[in-house]
C-alpha positions as CSV (number, residue, x, y, z in Angstrom):
1,M,83.1,170.4,93.3
2,T,81.5,171.7,96.5
3,T,79.1,169.5,98.5
4,K,77.7,172.5,100.3
5,S,74.5,174.1,99.3
6,R,74.7,177.4,97.6
7,L,72.9,180.8,97.8
8,S,73.4,182.6,94.6
9,I,72.5,186.3,94.7
10,C,71.8,188.3,91.5
11,T,74.0,191.4,91.7
12,T,72.4,193.1,88.7
13,C,68.9,193.2,90.3
14,T,67.1,196.5,91.0
15,S,64.5,196.5,93.8
16,S,60.9,196.1,92.5
17,S,60.0,199.4,94.2
18,A,62.8,201.4,92.5
19,K,62.0,204.0,89.9
20,G,65.0,203.0,87.8
21,A,68.5,201.3,88.0
22,T,70.7,202.3,90.9
23,D,74.5,202.3,91.3
24,P,75.4,200.1,93.1
25,R,72.5,197.9,92.2
26,H,70.2,196.7,95.0
27,G,71.2,193.1,94.3
28,R,74.9,194.1,94.8
29,E,74.0,195.7,98.1
30,L,72.1,192.6,99.2
31,F,75.1,190.4,98.2
32,D,77.6,192.6,100.1
33,K,75.4,192.7,103.2
34,M,74.9,188.9,103.1
35,V,78.6,188.3,102.9
36,E,79.3,190.7,105.7
37,S,76.6,189.1,107.9
38,C,77.7,185.5,107.1
39,A,81.3,186.3,107.8
40,K,80.4,186.6,111.4
41,Q,78.8,183.2,111.5
42,D,79.8,179.6,110.4
43,M,77.3,179.1,107.6
44,P,76.6,175.6,106.2
45,F,76.2,177.1,102.7
46,D,78.3,179.1,100.2
47,I,77.3,182.5,98.9
48,R,78.0,183.4,95.3
49,A,77.4,186.5,93.3
50,V,75.8,185.9,89.9
51,E,74.8,188.2,87.0
52,C,71.1,188.1,86.1
53,L,68.7,185.4,87.2
54,T,66.3,186.7,84.6
55,N,63.7,187.5,87.2
56,C,63.8,191.3,86.6
57,K,60.1,192.0,87.2
58,S,60.3,190.4,90.7
59,G,63.0,192.7,92.1
60,C,66.1,191.4,94.0
61,S,66.4,187.6,93.5
62,V,68.3,184.7,94.9
63,A,68.6,181.0,94.0
64,L,69.1,178.2,96.5
65,S,70.7,175.0,95.1
66,G,72.6,171.9,96.2
67,P,73.7,168.5,95.0
68,G,70.7,166.2,94.7
69,K,68.4,168.9,96.0
70,W,65.4,170.8,94.7
71,G,66.4,174.3,93.8
72,Y,64.4,177.5,94.6
73,V,64.3,181.0,93.2
74,Y,63.1,183.7,95.5
75,G,62.2,187.3,94.5
76,N,61.2,190.7,95.8
77,L,63.9,190.6,98.5
78,D,65.7,193.5,100.2
79,T,68.5,194.0,102.7
80,G,66.0,194.0,105.6
81,M,65.7,190.2,105.0
82,I,69.3,189.3,105.6
83,D,68.7,187.4,108.9
84,D,65.8,185.5,107.3
85,L,67.9,184.6,104.3
86,C,70.6,183.3,106.6
87,E,68.0,181.2,108.4
88,L,66.4,179.9,105.2
89,G,69.9,179.0,103.9
90,R,70.7,177.1,107.1
91,R,67.4,175.2,106.9
92,Y,67.9,174.4,103.2
93,A,71.4,173.2,103.8
94,G,70.2,170.9,106.6
95,T,67.8,169.1,104.3
96,N,68.6,166.0,102.2
97,D,66.3,167.0,99.4
98,G,66.2,170.8,99.6
99,I,62.6,171.0,100.6
100,V,62.0,173.2,103.6
101,P,58.4,172.9,104.7
102,W,56.5,176.1,104.1
103,R,55.7,176.7,107.8
104,E,59.4,176.3,108.7
105,R,60.5,179.0,106.3
106,P,61.0,182.5,107.7
107,E,57.6,184.3,107.5
108,S,59.0,187.2,105.4
109,L,60.1,184.7,102.7
110,R,57.1,182.3,102.5
111,R,55.4,184.1,99.6
112,N,58.5,185.1,97.7
113,V,59.1,181.8,95.9
114,I,59.2,182.3,92.2
115,A,60.2,178.8,91.1
116,R,61.0,175.4,92.3
117,I,63.5,173.4,90.2
118,P,63.9,169.6,90.3
119,P,67.3,168.2,91.1
120,L,69.5,167.0,88.3
121,D,70.0,163.5,89.8
């Protein structure tokens, strides 16, 4: 089992501004661009593609999780937020409890929290 934090990206999401499903899906594009961006950096978190976070009305979605940490689901994301997602992932990974203070989150993501999930332990 990994001890790193994880950024899970829904690859089946469609952008909330889209008129219908796309091929590839916007979530797949977000995942591919995050992997490409993170490959150039030593990131303290893993990135994983997942199918459906059941947050379809809130566009592209990701989940942050880690052992013993609060988890978060963020929605209404797009590929223009890659740098901010990297920064949020770094800050999240650097916490003991998963709580990144609101003012320390990248501004473009502050209002995109869909849910906060308590740790399992």
